[in-house]
C-alpha positions, -999 to 999 in steps of 0.1 A, spaced: -74 140 53 -101 121 34 -121 126 2 -139 105 -24 -106 99 -42 -89 83 -12 -68 95 18 -34 110 19 -10 93 43 27 96 51 49 66 42 66 48 71 88 18 75 71 -17 75 68 -39 105 97 -64 102 73 -94 100 54 -78 70 85 -74 48 80 -94 15 43 -101 21 28 -72 2 11 -58 33 1 -22 39 -7 -13 75 -29 18 75 -34 38 107 -69 48 117 -101 43 99 -102 71 74 -137 61 61 -122 36 36 -144 7 50 -114 -17 49 -112 -53 62 -80 -72 66 -72 -88 32 -88 -61 11 -67 -47 -18 -57 -11 -16 -42 11 -44 -12 32 -33 -5 62 -56 28 81 -54 36 112 -75 41 93 -107 35 56 -101 7 34 -86 9 -1 -70 -14 -23 -49 -10 -40 -15 -31 -60 9 -46 -41 38 -36 -52 73 -46 -36 106 -22 -11 121 -6 -15 155 -24 3 184 5 28 188 1 39 152 -37 46 155 -35 85 154 -4 90 132 -20 91 96 7 68 82 9 38 60 36 12 68 49 -6 37 81 -24 28 108 -13 4 93 -34 -25 60 -16 -23 77 18 -19 98 11 -50 68 0 -70 49 32 -60 80 54 -66 81 68 -31 105 70 -1 100 71 36 83 103 46 66 109 13 28 113 10 7 88 -10 -30 86 -18 -46 53 -7 -80 40 -18 -98 7 -16 -101 -11 -50 -120 -40 -63 -94 -64 -78 -102 -79 -112 -93 -114 -123 -63 -118 -145 -72 -131 -180 -37 -136 -193 -3 -136 -178 29 -139 -198 62 -148 -180 95 -145 -197 128 -158 -183 156 -134 -178 188 -151 -187 222 -135 -192 239 -142 -225 
């Protein structure tokens, strides 16, 4: 399913070598005009996150799935089998980043 707002895909388990790398393997083309390394926005029911597009494996080509790890699923607020909306985005440069240490008292 495709429209100008992105495509709807079912969430599946990440390829083991992708875990912790922020990758999203998207099956098929879906008219998103993606190249490996592009940033995609992944929107769940209530939360949105981003990931780096990576080509899907040949066996996934016709499955309408997105393979992401547990970190990306948690950030998007989704679980395996849920549907998400995926769209290509143009990332912006960060102008300011504030890091705060978390230390127990």
